[in-house]
ROKEMAR-875198 format. One line per field, with one value per residue (C-alpha): residue in one letter; z, x, y; residue number from 1. Coordinates in steps of 0.05 Angstrom, whole numbers, plus 5000, padded with zeros to 4 digits. Last residue first. Example, Ala and Ser with C-alpha at 12.3 -4.5 7.8 and 13.67 -1.06 7.14 Angstrom:
residu: S; A
up: 5143; 5156
east: 5273; 5246
north: 4979; 4910
num: 2; 1
% end
This chain:
residu: E; G; S; G; E; G; A; P; L; D; H; F; H; K; K; I; L; Q; A; D; L; E; V; S; S; I; V; E; F; I; R; E; S; A; G; G; D; G; L; P; N; E; T; R; R; V; I; E; R; F; S; D; G; L; V; K; C; I; A; D; E; I; A; G; S; T; P; E; C; N; I; V; S; T; P; M; L; R; G; K; Q; R; D; G; I; N; V; T; G; V; K; F; T; P; A; E; L; L; G; S; S; S; N; G; V; V; A; D; V; H; Q; L; A; S; W; Y; K; V; Q; G; L; S; T; A; A; H; A; R; R; G; M; E; G; V; F; A; E; I; K; E; I; I; V; R; G; G; T; D; A; N; P; L; T; F; L; F; H; I; D; S; D; L; H; R; C; A; D; L; L; A; D; V; Q; E; E; A; T; G; A; E; L; T; V; P; H; F; T; L; L; L; N; R; A; G; L; E; F; G; L; A; E; E; L; D; D; R; G; L; L; R; T; H; R; I; G; D; V; G; L; G; G; V; Q; F; V; W; A; P; D; E; G; L; Q; I; V; R; R; R; Y; D; A; A; V; V; F; H; L; H; S; M; K; S; I; A; H; R; I; G; E; D; F; A; G; E; T; T; E; G; G; H; I; H; A; V; P; I; R; A; Y; L; A; A; V; A; A; A; L; I; E; F; R; D; G; L; L; V; L; L; D; P; Q; L; D; Q; L; A; D; A; F; G; I; V; G; L; G; T; S; K; G; I; G; A; P; T; D; S; S; L; L; S; E; V; K; R; T; I; T; F; G; D; A; E; I; Q; R; Y; T; L; G; F; E; P; S; L; H; M; G; T; V; V; L; Q; L; T; T; T; A; S; E; A; V; K; A; V; L; P; R; L; L; G; Y; E; A; R; T; G; T; V; I; C; I; K; R; K; V; M
up: 5028; 5045; 4993; 5037; 5007; 4954; 4901; 4926; 4943; 4892; 4895; 4851; 4822; 4840; 4787; 4842; 4882; 4813; 4788; 4850; 4925; 4945; 5022; 5065; 5108; 5102; 5129; 5185; 5204; 5209; 5260; 5298; 5304; 5326; 5383; 5439; 5481; 5439; 5403; 5443; 5505; 5561; 5611; 5681; 5713; 5679; 5701; 5770; 5755; 5728; 5802; 5839; 5808; 5771; 5697; 5727; 5748; 5681; 5642; 5684; 5668; 5594; 5591; 5632; 5585; 5521; 5477; 5475; 5513; 5500; 5565; 5551; 5594; 5560; 5498; 5441; 5369; 5326; 5284; 5321; 5335; 5323; 5345; 5405; 5470; 5494; 5573; 5576; 5639; 5655; 5661; 5632; 5568; 5565; 5556; 5493; 5435; 5459; 5501; 5455; 5394; 5417; 5437; 5503; 5574; 5599; 5671; 5745; 5725; 5739; 5685; 5631; 5654; 5642; 5579; 5559; 5585; 5554; 5481; 5477; 5522; 5457; 5471; 5543; 5581; 5664; 5709; 5782; 5804; 5774; 5744; 5706; 5668; 5646; 5627; 5584; 5547; 5540; 5499; 5462; 5440; 5423; 5380; 5338; 5321; 5277; 5217; 5242; 5270; 5327; 5393; 5461; 5514; 5574; 5649; 5699; 5770; 5816; 5890; 5873; 5855; 5780; 5757; 5718; 5683; 5653; 5628; 5596; 5561; 5536; 5510; 5477; 5442; 5420; 5396; 5354; 5324; 5268; 5208; 5232; 5186; 5222; 5294; 5324; 5372; 5449; 5492; 5570; 5622; 5686; 5759; 5824; 5893; 5851; 5806; 5805; 5751; 5724; 5676; 5680; 5757; 5762; 5719; 5760; 5826; 5799; 5766; 5698; 5641; 5615; 5546; 5509; 5529; 5525; 5449; 5433; 5462; 5415; 5355; 5362; 5332; 5276; 5222; 5158; 5091; 5031; 5020; 5021; 4965; 4973; 4938; 4991; 5027; 5035; 5078; 5115; 5136; 5163; 5210; 5239; 5249; 5291; 5286; 5209; 5171; 5104; 5041; 4974; 4987; 4952; 4963; 5030; 5034; 5003; 5060; 5111; 5077; 5075; 5151; 5167; 5148; 5216; 5250; 5222; 5249; 5223; 5218; 5157; 5158; 5217; 5184; 5111; 5065; 5002; 4946; 4904; 4828; 4837; 4815; 4870; 4920; 4912; 4925; 4993; 5017; 5012; 5044; 5100; 5105; 5106; 5170; 5165; 5197; 5188; 5124; 5110; 5036; 5005; 4962; 4971; 4918; 4964; 4914; 4877; 4943; 4975; 4914; 4904; 4976; 4979; 4918; 4952; 5020; 4986; 4959; 5033; 5065; 5011; 5026; 5108; 5091; 5052; 5100; 5151; 5206; 5184; 5198; 5130; 5140; 5089; 5098; 5083; 5130; 5107; 5127; 5201; 5240; 5301; 5370; 5414; 5423; 5344; 5343; 5404; 5365; 5307; 5359; 5339; 5399; 5362; 5350; 5326; 5270; 5241; 5279; 5261; 5184; 5160; 5185; 5139; 5158; 5111; 5150; 5110; 5119; 5120; 5183; 5222; 5274; 5234; 5213; 5286; 5310; 5261; 5280; 5356; 5346; 5302; 5353; 5386; 5322; 5310; 5375; 5357; 5286; 5217; 5210; 5147; 5141; 5086; 5077; 5036; 5028; 5038; 4981; 5001
east: 4348; 4418; 4441; 4466; 4408; 4363; 4369; 4402; 4477; 4524; 4570; 4633; 4657; 4730; 4772; 4822; 4767; 4742; 4813; 4825; 4848; 4792; 4786; 4811; 4869; 4848; 4781; 4799; 4854; 4806; 4758; 4809; 4844; 4778; 4772; 4757; 4704; 4670; 4695; 4639; 4679; 4630; 4623; 4596; 4663; 4670; 4603; 4625; 4687; 4649; 4610; 4680; 4715; 4782; 4750; 4719; 4779; 4812; 4753; 4756; 4838; 4830; 4777; 4815; 4875; 4845; 4842; 4762; 4738; 4709; 4699; 4708; 4685; 4613; 4647; 4657; 4659; 4695; 4682; 4728; 4791; 4842; 4784; 4807; 4822; 4796; 4795; 4794; 4763; 4793; 4755; 4811; 4773; 4749; 4830; 4833; 4797; 4774; 4839; 4880; 4855; 4905; 4886; 4911; 4893; 4878; 4862; 4872; 4932; 4952; 4912; 4931; 5004; 5006; 4977; 5034; 5093; 5070; 5047; 5118; 5131; 5160; 5196; 5183; 5166; 5170; 5137; 5123; 5205; 5224; 5163; 5207; 5250; 5183; 5153; 5213; 5210; 5137; 5152; 5210; 5167; 5108; 5152; 5178; 5110; 5089; 5071; 5072; 5123; 5087; 5075; 5110; 5084; 5077; 5072; 5044; 5044; 4980; 4993; 5006; 4944; 4934; 4951; 5015; 4973; 4927; 4987; 5018; 4956; 4950; 5019; 5006; 4949; 4987; 5050; 5012; 4966; 5010; 4968; 4908; 4900; 4953; 4926; 4993; 4994; 4988; 4996; 4979; 4979; 4950; 4966; 4943; 4980; 5045; 5082; 5157; 5194; 5251; 5204; 5216; 5229; 5160; 5117; 5148; 5120; 5055; 5042; 5062; 5014; 5009; 4986; 4936; 4874; 4905; 4921; 4850; 4822; 4860; 4841; 4778; 4706; 4704; 4656; 4670; 4669; 4678; 4602; 4581; 4618; 4661; 4628; 4646; 4585; 4600; 4661; 4618; 4567; 4623; 4645; 4577; 4573; 4635; 4706; 4724; 4754; 4757; 4777; 4795; 4832; 4856; 4789; 4802; 4869; 4837; 4790; 4840; 4890; 4833; 4817; 4893; 4900; 4876; 4824; 4764; 4783; 4728; 4732; 4705; 4775; 4803; 4836; 4852; 4865; 4900; 4900; 4963; 4962; 5030; 5007; 4958; 5003; 5052; 4996; 4972; 5049; 5052; 4987; 5014; 5073; 5027; 4988; 4916; 4903; 4917; 4948; 4952; 4979; 4955; 4985; 5060; 5107; 5167; 5213; 5168; 5134; 5199; 5212; 5147; 5147; 5213; 5194; 5126; 5159; 5204; 5145; 5102; 5170; 5173; 5104; 5120; 5184; 5143; 5088; 5145; 5157; 5236; 5283; 5261; 5224; 5227; 5264; 5232; 5254; 5243; 5226; 5229; 5228; 5182; 5202; 5176; 5247; 5249; 5187; 5218; 5278; 5232; 5224; 5283; 5265; 5232; 5292; 5339; 5281; 5274; 5207; 5184; 5164; 5177; 5177; 5154; 5134; 5126; 5090; 5074; 5005; 4972; 5008; 4989; 5040; 5063; 4994; 4970; 5029; 5020; 4950; 4957; 5015; 4970; 4946; 5013; 5043; 5000; 5018; 5094; 5091; 5105; 5079; 5061; 5034; 5055; 5011; 5039; 4992; 5028; 5033; 5004
north: 5826; 5827; 5779; 5725; 5680; 5723; 5674; 5611; 5605; 5593; 5540; 5555; 5490; 5470; 5430; 5403; 5354; 5328; 5320; 5268; 5267; 5221; 5220; 5179; 5210; 5281; 5264; 5217; 5265; 5324; 5293; 5262; 5331; 5365; 5312; 5365; 5403; 5447; 5510; 5553; 5544; 5539; 5596; 5588; 5594; 5659; 5688; 5671; 5713; 5767; 5778; 5766; 5820; 5811; 5817; 5884; 5912; 5892; 5928; 5992; 5993; 5981; 6035; 6086; 6071; 6069; 6016; 6010; 5949; 5879; 5834; 5758; 5701; 5703; 5668; 5722; 5688; 5731; 5791; 5839; 5807; 5859; 5916; 5938; 5910; 5835; 5829; 5754; 5713; 5646; 5585; 5542; 5519; 5595; 5614; 5577; 5604; 5677; 5695; 5655; 5704; 5754; 5822; 5842; 5811; 5745; 5732; 5705; 5672; 5597; 5553; 5603; 5598; 5521; 5532; 5584; 5540; 5476; 5515; 5550; 5609; 5654; 5720; 5721; 5784; 5785; 5838; 5846; 5829; 5895; 5943; 5993; 5937; 5909; 5966; 5980; 5909; 5920; 5991; 5956; 5894; 5940; 5985; 5922; 5898; 5955; 5903; 5830; 5782; 5760; 5799; 5787; 5748; 5783; 5760; 5812; 5807; 5841; 5849; 5920; 5945; 5968; 6039; 6018; 5968; 6016; 6058; 5993; 5987; 6057; 6054; 5996; 6025; 6094; 6055; 6002; 6054; 6078; 6051; 6013; 5952; 5916; 5923; 5904; 5847; 5850; 5788; 5797; 5742; 5765; 5748; 5761; 5745; 5743; 5699; 5688; 5688; 5640; 5629; 5549; 5554; 5594; 5537; 5481; 5518; 5532; 5458; 5446; 5416; 5352; 5369; 5316; 5360; 5421; 5406; 5383; 5446; 5482; 5442; 5476; 5448; 5401; 5433; 5401; 5443; 5400; 5378; 5450; 5464; 5530; 5599; 5647; 5638; 5563; 5597; 5639; 5584; 5539; 5600; 5607; 5536; 5530; 5508; 5500; 5451; 5468; 5420; 5444; 5510; 5567; 5600; 5590; 5619; 5681; 5686; 5681; 5732; 5781; 5778; 5773; 5838; 5856; 5900; 5869; 5793; 5746; 5673; 5628; 5589; 5556; 5497; 5496; 5431; 5443; 5403; 5404; 5434; 5466; 5528; 5525; 5503; 5562; 5608; 5568; 5561; 5644; 5652; 5617; 5652; 5716; 5693; 5669; 5604; 5536; 5499; 5426; 5404; 5341; 5287; 5321; 5328; 5342; 5369; 5408; 5428; 5458; 5498; 5534; 5539; 5580; 5628; 5638; 5657; 5702; 5741; 5742; 5763; 5822; 5846; 5836; 5889; 5933; 5941; 5955; 5901; 5880; 5826; 5789; 5724; 5674; 5614; 5546; 5492; 5425; 5352; 5371; 5308; 5309; 5286; 5336; 5366; 5375; 5416; 5455; 5465; 5505; 5556; 5598; 5645; 5705; 5745; 5677; 5674; 5598; 5583; 5660; 5642; 5572; 5501; 5447; 5375; 5318; 5258; 5198; 5166; 5104; 5060; 5131; 5155; 5215; 5236; 5230; 5263; 5325; 5329; 5333; 5386; 5430; 5475; 5487; 5495; 5555; 5590; 5575; 5605; 5586; 5521; 5477; 5401; 5358; 5297; 5242; 5179; 5118; 5070; 5003
num: 396; 395; 394; 393; 392; 391; 390; 389; 388; 387; 386; 385; 384; 383; 382; 381; 380; 379; 378; 377; 376; 375; 374; 373; 372; 371; 370; 369; 368; 367; 366; 365; 364; 363; 362; 361; 360; 359; 358; 357; 356; 355; 354; 353; 352; 351; 350; 349; 348; 347; 346; 345; 344; 343; 342; 341; 340; 339; 338; 337; 336; 335; 334; 333; 332; 331; 330; 329; 328; 327; 326; 325; 324; 323; 322; 321; 320; 319; 318; 317; 316; 315; 314; 313; 312; 311; 310; 309; 308; 307; 306; 305; 304; 303; 302; 301; 300; 299; 298; 297; 296; 295; 294; 293; 292; 291; 290; 289; 288; 287; 286; 285; 284; 283; 282; 281; 280; 279; 278; 277; 276; 275; 274; 273; 272; 271; 270; 269; 268; 267; 266; 265; 264; 263; 262; 261; 260; 259; 258; 257; 256; 255; 254; 253; 252; 251; 250; 249; 248; 247; 246; 245; 244; 243; 242; 241; 240; 239; 238; 237; 236; 235; 234; 233; 232; 231; 230; 229; 228; 227; 226; 225; 224; 223; 222; 221; 220; 219; 218; 217; 216; 215; 214; 213; 212; 211; 210; 209; 208; 207; 206; 205; 204; 203; 202; 201; 200; 199; 198; 197; 196; 195; 194; 193; 192; 191; 190; 189; 188; 187; 186; 185; 184; 183; 182; 181; 180; 179; 178; 177; 176; 175; 174; 173; 172; 171; 170; 169; 168; 167; 166; 165; 164; 163; 162; 161; 160; 159; 158; 157; 156; 155; 154; 153; 152; 151; 150; 149; 148; 147; 146; 145; 144; 143; 142; 141; 140; 139; 138; 137; 136; 135; 134; 133; 132; 131; 130; 129; 128; 127; 126; 125; 124; 123; 122; 121; 120; 119; 118; 117; 116; 115; 114; 113; 112; 111; 110; 109; 108; 107; 106; 105; 104; 103; 102; 101; 100; 99; 98; 97; 96; 95; 94; 93; 92; 91; 90; 89; 88; 87; 86; 85; 84; 83; 82; 81; 80; 79; 78; 77; 76; 75; 74; 73; 72; 71; 70; 69; 68; 67; 66; 65; 64; 63; 62; 61; 60; 59; 58; 57; 56; 55; 54; 53; 52; 51; 50; 49; 48; 47; 46; 45; 44; 43; 42; 41; 40; 39; 38; 37; 36; 35; 34; 33; 32; 31; 30; 29; 28; 27; 26; 25; 24; 23; 22; 21; 20; 19; 18; 17; 16; 15; 14; 13; 12; 11; 10; 9; 8; 7; 6; 5; 4; 3; 2; 1
% end
């Protein structure tokens, strides 16, 4: 029996954490051969060379595609995308996978999708149909969906949107959230072990903070991170701050500089990590009192830990919002008020009753069942645009 070659691409620490259970299933199956391609931030010293964690997990990296320039300007991100297309064109020509698996909406994932389109390689896309109106990820995500052939979405609303894009409902599968699977299959650290791993002592109360640039808003990164840090300065002295630094996005460097200065200012109350990795990040989630920032993790993963989230600004606007999330404007006063609310007893009771809208696990099993068995023939590659019935989705 000829094994099906399934190529999985990962470019960031967070994305790899979501994909890890699926990667393991493909690697362990008697019917599939894993081709693991790493790119983007994984290969950057500035962002922690996180490909090493993939190797430490026991996976063999099949190919490294260098693409990330040391620049966070719009031109730099555009050039990185172009380099990614060139690198993936070579990689896919050499590897000749039967199926390419992509997750999410980053520019290096777009590059892989473009190269696969020209190579006539079918693409399975995970986390399509979502909306993030404040970031250019929005356009990238929908573009990847249009270049993909199999779609794995986390909720019914997202499935409807992918179909609205013209995708065949037969190939759009609602599977739930991969993050829930990762949490379920990971042995997390206790408080003492986490503190030792971080080199940071947690306080009586703790916030886990991640703040990314809002990439469709020119020049707001500095202003918004200043507002966040100013709000933190006004909080009670028993609160400690654990930061994870932003991804390689337009405007990210000023955020990193501001956070590092704040950590130096706060002394033992604050710590910043370039990359926590999934084990330490999820371990931190189970020990902190709230998540603050504009990362999707506060919406997708924090509810599983019964941890409240302060979601700042528009970066995640349009996503499903669990009842454990407080949305606020990116101003110092609004952020401070929201943090005080999320730490209050009445809201913590709401958080305890919150159910994660992405389900309780099993997504990786559902995805693997499809990608390991579906017919990968010309009929899948030659997509037919699925028109909605007259009037549906037209606003009438």
